[in-house]
C-alpha positions as CSV (number, residue, x, y, z in Angstrom):
1,G,-7.8,57.8,5.5
2,L,-7.4,57.3,1.9
3,L,-4.3,55.7,0.3
4,S,-2.7,58.1,-2.1
5,S,-0.6,55.4,-3.6
6,Q,0.0,51.7,-3.5
7,R,3.3,49.9,-3.9
8,L,3.4,46.3,-5.0
9,N,6.4,44.0,-5.0
10,L,6.3,41.5,-7.8
11,L,7.6,38.1,-6.7
12,E,9.8,36.2,-9.1
13,R,8.2,32.9,-10.1
14,K,10.1,29.9,-9.1
15,D,9.6,26.4,-10.6
16,T,9.2,23.6,-8.1
17,V,9.2,19.9,-8.4
18,S,5.6,18.6,-8.8
19,R,4.7,15.9,-6.3
20,P,1.5,13.9,-6.5
21,P,-0.3,12.7,-3.3
22,M,1.5,9.8,-1.8
23,F,1.2,7.3,1.1
24,C,2.4,8.4,4.5
25,S,5.8,7.3,5.9
26,G,5.3,3.7,7.1
27,C,2.0,3.3,5.4
28,P,1.2,-0.5,5.3
29,H,-0.3,-0.1,1.7
30,R,3.2,0.8,0.3
31,P,4.7,-2.8,0.2
32,V,1.4,-4.2,-1.3
33,F,1.4,-1.8,-4.3
34,D,5.2,-2.0,-4.7
35,I,4.9,-5.7,-5.1
36,L,1.8,-5.5,-7.4
37,K,3.6,-2.9,-9.6
38,K,6.6,-5.2,-10.0
39,M,4.3,-8.2,-10.8
40,K,2.6,-6.3,-13.6
41,V,-0.8,-7.9,-12.9
42,T,-4.2,-6.3,-13.7
43,V,-5.4,-4.7,-10.4
44,M,-8.9,-3.5,-9.6
45,G,-8.8,-0.7,-7.1
46,D,-11.3,0.9,-4.8
47,I,-12.0,4.0,-2.7
48,G,-9.7,4.9,0.2
49,C,-6.1,6.0,0.8
50,Y,-5.1,3.1,-1.6
51,S,-6.9,5.0,-4.4
52,M,-3.6,6.9,-4.8
53,S,-2.1,3.7,-6.2
54,V,-3.6,4.7,-9.6
55,L,-1.4,7.8,-9.6
56,P,2.4,8.1,-10.4
57,A,4.7,6.8,-9.2
58,F,2.9,3.5,-8.4
59,E,0.3,3.3,-11.2
60,A,-0.4,-0.2,-9.9
61,S,-4.2,-0.1,-9.9
62,H,-6.1,0.1,-13.1
63,T,-9.7,0.9,-12.1
64,M,-11.2,3.2,-9.4
65,I,-15.0,3.6,-9.7
66,S,-16.9,3.8,-6.5
67,M,-16.8,2.5,-2.9
68,G,-17.0,-1.3,-2.9
69,A,-17.1,-1.7,-6.7
70,T,-13.8,-3.5,-7.0
71,V,-15.4,-6.9,-6.1
72,G,-18.2,-6.8,-8.7
73,I,-15.9,-5.3,-11.4
74,T,-13.4,-8.1,-10.8
75,K,-16.1,-10.8,-11.1
76,G,-17.5,-9.2,-14.3
77,M,-14.1,-8.8,-15.9
78,N,-13.2,-12.4,-14.9
79,K,-16.3,-13.7,-16.6
80,V,-15.7,-11.8,-19.9
81,M,-12.0,-12.7,-20.0
82,R,-12.8,-16.4,-19.6
83,M,-15.5,-16.3,-22.3
84,S,-12.9,-14.8,-24.6
85,G,-10.2,-17.3,-23.8
86,D,-8.1,-14.9,-21.7
87,E,-6.6,-16.8,-18.8
88,K,-4.7,-13.9,-17.2
89,P,-5.3,-13.6,-13.4
90,L,-7.1,-10.6,-11.8
91,V,-6.2,-9.0,-8.5
92,S,-8.7,-6.9,-6.5
93,V,-7.8,-4.6,-3.6
94,I,-10.2,-3.3,-1.0
95,G,-9.7,-1.7,2.4
96,D,-11.4,-3.0,5.6
97,G,-13.5,0.2,5.9
98,T,-14.8,-0.2,2.4
99,F,-15.3,-4.0,3.0
100,F,-17.6,-3.3,5.9
101,H,-19.3,-0.4,4.2
102,S,-20.2,-1.9,0.8
103,G,-17.8,-4.7,0.0
104,M,-19.4,-7.6,1.9
105,T,-22.3,-7.9,-0.5
106,G,-19.9,-8.3,-3.4
107,F,-18.0,-11.1,-1.6
108,A,-21.3,-12.8,-0.8
109,N,-22.1,-12.9,-4.5
110,L,-18.7,-14.2,-5.6
111,L,-19.7,-17.9,-5.4
112,H,-22.8,-17.3,-7.5
113,Q,-22.2,-18.9,-10.9
114,A,-18.6,-19.6,-9.9
115,D,-16.5,-21.5,-12.5
116,G,-13.5,-23.7,-12.1
117,S,-11.5,-21.6,-14.5
118,D,-11.9,-18.4,-12.4
119,N,-8.7,-16.8,-11.3
120,M,-9.4,-14.0,-8.8
121,T,-7.2,-12.9,-5.9
122,F,-8.6,-10.4,-3.4
123,I,-6.4,-8.4,-1.1
124,V,-8.2,-6.9,2.0
125,L,-6.1,-4.1,3.5
126,Q,-7.0,-4.5,7.2
127,N,-5.4,-1.3,8.6
128,G,-8.1,-0.9,11.3
129,T,-9.4,2.5,10.2
130,T,-11.2,4.5,7.5
131,A,-8.1,6.6,7.1
132,M,-8.8,8.8,4.1
133,T,-11.9,10.4,5.6
134,G,-10.6,11.1,9.1
135,G,-9.5,7.9,10.8
136,Q,-13.0,6.7,11.8
137,G,-13.3,3.2,13.2
138,N,-14.7,0.3,11.3
139,G,-16.0,-3.2,11.9
140,S,-12.6,-4.7,12.8
141,S,-10.8,-1.7,14.4
142,G,-10.9,-3.5,17.7
143,K,-8.1,-5.8,16.4
144,Y,-5.7,-2.9,17.0
145,D,-7.5,-0.7,19.5
146,V,-8.7,-2.2,22.8
147,N,-11.0,0.8,23.3
148,D,-12.9,-0.1,20.1
149,D,-15.8,-2.5,20.7
150,M,-15.9,-3.7,17.0
151,N,-13.7,-6.6,16.2
152,I,-15.3,-8.7,13.5
153,D,-13.0,-11.4,12.2
154,I,-12.9,-10.9,8.4
155,K,-11.5,-14.4,7.7
156,S,-14.3,-16.1,9.7
157,M,-16.9,-13.9,7.9
158,M,-15.4,-15.0,4.5
159,N,-15.5,-18.6,5.5
160,T,-19.1,-18.3,6.5
161,M,-19.9,-16.9,3.1
162,G,-18.3,-20.1,1.6
163,I,-15.0,-18.7,0.6
164,E,-12.4,-21.2,1.9
165,N,-9.0,-20.0,0.7
166,V,-8.5,-17.0,3.1
167,Q,-5.3,-16.2,4.9
168,Y,-3.8,-13.5,7.0
169,V,-0.3,-12.2,5.8
170,D,1.9,-9.5,7.3
171,Q,2.8,-7.3,4.4
172,F,5.8,-5.9,6.2
173,D,7.3,-9.3,5.8
174,Y,8.0,-8.3,2.2
175,K,9.3,-11.6,0.9
176,L,6.5,-13.6,2.5
177,F,3.8,-11.4,1.2
178,R,5.3,-11.3,-2.3
179,D,5.7,-15.1,-2.5
180,T,2.2,-15.7,-1.1
181,L,0.7,-13.3,-3.7
182,K,2.7,-14.8,-6.5
183,Q,1.5,-18.3,-5.6
184,E,-2.2,-17.3,-5.2
185,V,-2.4,-15.6,-8.6
186,K,-1.2,-18.9,-10.1
187,N,-4.0,-20.8,-8.4
188,K,-7.4,-21.2,-10.0
189,G,-10.5,-20.2,-8.1
190,I,-11.1,-17.5,-5.5
191,S,-8.4,-16.6,-3.0
192,V,-8.3,-13.9,-0.3
193,I,-5.2,-12.4,1.4
194,I,-5.8,-10.2,4.4
195,A,-2.9,-7.8,4.9
196,T,-2.6,-7.3,8.6
197,R,-0.6,-4.1,9.4
198,P,-2.4,-1.2,11.0
199,C,-2.4,2.4,9.9
200,A,0.8,4.0,11.0
201,L,-0.7,7.5,11.2
202,K,-3.9,6.5,13.1
203,F,-2.1,4.3,15.6
204,K,1.0,6.5,15.8
205,I,3.4,3.7,15.1
206,K,7.1,4.6,15.2
207,E,10.1,2.3,15.5
208,P,13.8,3.2,15.4
209,N,14.6,4.9,12.1
210,Y,16.6,3.3,9.3
211,Y,19.7,4.9,7.7
212,V,21.8,4.3,4.5
213,D,25.5,3.4,4.6
214,P,26.7,5.2,1.4
215,K,29.8,3.1,1.3
216,I,27.7,0.0,0.6
217,C,24.9,1.7,-1.4
218,I,25.2,1.2,-5.1
219,G,22.7,3.9,-6.1
220,C,20.2,1.5,-7.7
221,R,17.2,3.4,-6.3
222,S,15.3,0.3,-5.3
223,C,14.5,2.0,-2.0
224,V,13.6,5.3,-3.7
225,N,11.2,3.5,-6.0
226,T,9.1,2.4,-3.0
227,N,8.0,6.1,-3.0
228,C,8.5,6.6,0.8
229,P,8.6,10.3,1.7
230,P,11.8,10.2,3.8
231,I,13.9,8.6,1.0
232,R,15.9,10.6,-1.6
233,M,19.1,10.6,-3.5
234,K,21.9,13.0,-2.3
235,S,25.6,13.8,-2.5
236,Y,27.9,12.6,0.2
237,T,31.3,14.1,0.9
238,G,34.0,12.2,-0.8
239,I,31.6,10.1,-2.9
240,D,31.1,11.1,-6.5
241,K,28.0,9.1,-7.2
242,L,24.6,10.0,-5.8
243,K,23.5,7.6,-3.0
244,S,20.2,7.2,-1.3
245,S,19.5,8.9,2.1
246,I,16.7,8.6,4.7
247,D,15.4,11.6,6.6
248,P,15.5,10.3,10.3
249,N,12.8,12.8,11.3
250,M,10.3,11.3,8.9
251,C,11.2,7.6,9.0
252,V,8.9,5.5,11.2
253,G,11.0,2.3,10.9
254,C,8.7,0.2,8.8
255,S,11.7,-1.6,7.2
256,V,10.4,-1.9,3.6
257,C,13.3,0.0,2.1
258,S,15.8,-2.2,4.0
259,Q,14.0,-5.4,2.7
260,V,14.1,-4.3,-1.0
261,C,17.8,-3.1,-0.9
262,P,19.8,-5.7,-2.8
263,V,23.1,-5.1,-1.0
264,G,22.1,-4.6,2.6
265,A,23.0,-0.9,2.7
266,I,20.0,0.2,4.8
267,K,20.2,-0.5,8.5
268,Q,18.1,0.1,11.5
269,S,19.4,2.5,14.2
270,Q,19.7,1.4,17.8
271,R,16.7,3.0,19.6
272,G,16.9,5.9,17.2
273,G,20.5,6.7,18.0
274,Q,21.9,6.6,14.5
275,K,20.2,9.6,12.9
276,E,21.9,9.6,9.5
277,W,25.2,8.5,8.0
278,I,27.8,11.2,8.7
């Protein structure tokens, strides 16, 4: 039958903390954009997971137009800046999936009308997958997956185009990547850094988790500012000040938080045995 009455329970509205989209735990893009944000350089972004770098809390990329556009935008902005006497360097970021999809033509054109005063640094995020649209393979996925028959060497391709200053750098070696990038933005000309770490989600990468020793932690939030999902501030018994904490169930052991900690308060567990500081 027919309902003679209807009873509705009104739920009380509860405010929640807003959270923008963010990189996964252990995402290899995280250290790259953490470093770029701290360097305060002008960064041309592109389409992919790394598009989220335009959003809070990174806000490290300053353009995001269309797939593969970063290379041409960087060259055009570089030309206008040099004509106006602006000598500031430009950094461009592009993923390997976008590189093979529509970025190669832009790189092939870079040396056309090149000038000695150019200062362009390009970062290719070679994570071995087209992650944002479902984890499809791309032209260099075979570097990380033996079952993938596509393994084009991006450095060799760049060299063939005539771009000579190309190097592979592991972005999970935070200091090495930072120092390399700082040096390249000082150099005139065209330089390319290929960041080599694979997608943690696609390739299911998980190392022993990291944890925080609150007796050493000074609460500076350097680790929190890397915007990794497992990291938060919390209260510990017997300690008045908030200290950082890492959720062991979410941590995949990438080590970035440990490397940015100024006092060595973040340590890696032994084979996942240390879940959290008790």
